[in-house]
N, C-alpha and C positions, 0 to 999 in steps of 0.2 A: 642349832636352830635358833634363829632370832625371834624374840617375842615382839610382836607389833600390836600396840593398843591404839585403836581408832576411836575418836570421840566425836559424835555428831554435833551439829549446831542446835541451838534452842528450837524447840518444837519439831525437831527432826527425829525420826525413829532410826534404829539400827539398820533398817533396810537401805538407808542412804549409802552405806558402805558395802553393800552386797557384792558389787562387781570387784572391789578390791579384795574382799575376803575370798572370793572364788579364785581370783588371779594369783594371790599370794599364799593361799592356804596350803598348797602342796609343798612349799619349801620353807614356810615359816609358821610359827604358832601365832595365829591372828585372832584377835578378840575385839569386839565392840563394847566399850564401856557404857553402861547405862547410867547417865547422869540424872535421870528423872527421879531418883530416890532420895535426893538430898536437896536442902533449901539454899545452900550457899557454896561458894567456891572452896572455902576452907574444908567443909565437910566432904565435898566431892573429892578433893585432893587427898585427904587423909584416908578415905575409903579406897581410892584407887591404889595408893601406896601400900595399904594393908593387904589388898587382894592380889597385887602383882609384885611378888618378891623378886629381888635381883634386878638385873639390868633389862631394859626394854627400849624400843623405839616408840615414841608417842606422837601421834598425828591427830591434830584437831582442826575442825572446820568451824569458823565463826566463834560461837561461844565455846566450842571445844578447844579452840586455840587459846582463849583466855584461861581455860582450865589447865591447859598444858603449861602456860606460863606460871600458874600458881604451883603446879607440881615441881617445876624446875626451881622455883624460889625456895621450896622446902628441901 
């Protein structure tokens, strides 16, 4: 089962990804990462990597895409 981590854009709630969660949830482990708990990309990336061990697919929209780039850089 593939882990899929979805990251919404700035000022977007996890609800943004609800359709994708519903559509993919039966075949994959799907989770929406809450970026609202951290002040900068470095802290967000570190927490995401701590909370999601192993390999995963990372999908980001807008600011979530910037966070995805930070995760890849690490």
